[in-house]
C-alpha positions as CSV (number, residue, x, y, z in Angstrom):
1,X,19.9,0.0,-2.3
2,X,21.6,-3.3,-2.9
3,X,22.8,-4.6,-6.1
4,X,20.7,-7.7,-7.4
5,X,22.5,-10.9,-7.9
6,X,23.7,-11.4,-11.5
7,X,22.5,-8.1,-12.8
8,X,23.5,-4.5,-13.0
9,X,20.2,-3.1,-11.6
10,X,19.8,-1.4,-8.3
11,X,17.1,-2.8,-6.2
12,X,15.8,-1.1,-3.0
13,X,15.9,-3.0,-0.1
14,X,12.5,-3.4,1.5
15,X,12.9,-3.9,5.2
16,X,10.2,-5.4,7.4
17,X,10.1,-2.4,9.6
18,X,10.0,1.0,7.6
19,X,10.2,4.6,8.6
20,X,7.7,7.1,7.0
21,X,9.9,7.8,4.0
22,X,10.4,4.1,3.1
23,X,6.8,3.3,3.8
24,X,5.6,6.1,1.6
25,X,7.7,5.0,-1.2
26,X,6.6,1.4,-0.8
27,X,3.0,2.5,-0.9
28,X,3.4,5.1,-3.7
29,X,2.0,8.0,-1.7
30,X,3.7,11.0,-0.2
31,X,5.3,11.2,3.1
32,X,2.7,14.0,4.1
33,X,-0.2,11.9,3.1
34,X,0.9,8.8,5.0
35,X,1.8,10.9,8.2
36,X,-1.7,12.0,8.0
37,X,-3.1,8.4,7.5
38,X,-1.1,7.1,10.6
39,X,-2.1,10.1,12.7
40,X,-5.7,9.2,11.8
41,X,-5.3,5.5,12.4
42,X,-6.1,4.8,8.5
43,X,-3.2,2.6,8.1
44,X,-1.5,0.3,10.4
45,X,1.5,2.0,12.1
46,X,3.1,2.5,15.4
47,X,5.2,5.1,17.2
48,X,8.9,4.1,18.2
49,X,9.7,7.2,20.4
50,X,8.2,10.1,18.6
51,X,8.6,8.7,15.1
52,X,6.2,6.5,13.0
53,X,7.0,3.1,12.0
54,X,5.3,0.6,9.6
55,X,5.5,-3.0,9.3
56,X,5.6,-4.2,5.7
57,X,3.4,-7.4,6.4
58,X,0.8,-5.2,8.1
59,X,0.7,-2.8,5.2
60,X,0.3,-5.7,2.8
61,X,-2.5,-7.2,4.8
62,X,-4.1,-3.7,5.1
63,X,-3.8,-3.2,1.2
64,X,-5.4,-6.7,0.7
65,X,-8.3,-5.8,2.9
66,X,-8.7,-2.3,1.2
67,X,-8.5,-4.0,-2.2
68,X,-11.2,-6.6,-1.1
69,X,-13.5,-3.9,0.1
70,X,-13.3,-1.9,-3.1
71,X,-14.1,-4.9,-5.2
72,X,-17.0,-5.7,-2.9
73,X,-18.5,-2.1,-3.5
74,X,-17.9,-2.4,-7.0
75,X,-19.7,-5.8,-7.5
76,X,-22.8,-4.6,-5.1
77,X,-23.2,-1.5,-7.4
78,X,-23.2,-3.6,-10.5
79,X,-25.9,-5.8,-8.8
80,X,-23.5,-8.7,-8.4
81,X,-23.1,-9.0,-12.2
82,X,-20.4,-7.9,-14.4
83,X,-21.5,-5.0,-16.7
84,X,-21.4,-6.0,-20.3
85,X,-18.5,-4.6,-22.5
86,X,-19.5,-2.8,-25.6
87,X,-17.4,-3.3,-28.6
88,X,-15.5,-0.4,-30.1
89,X,-17.0,1.0,-33.3
């Protein structure tokens, strides 16, 4: 952790290449889940020796693609139209 300039807040340092613990914290999932995802090639990862490593920029791109895919599915299920919002009673 490093101290943010001109504040008393502790800000975790996010590196470009992260180990499984750092990447799981970054993604907000457990290390066990991330290990499973990496082993199944669901998330972009590579091994350095026998340990998984994750590039922050590749994870960001992957999350963008995942988000776009979810949005496309939701729009197609709605027939390409937004669902009307009912007012509260």
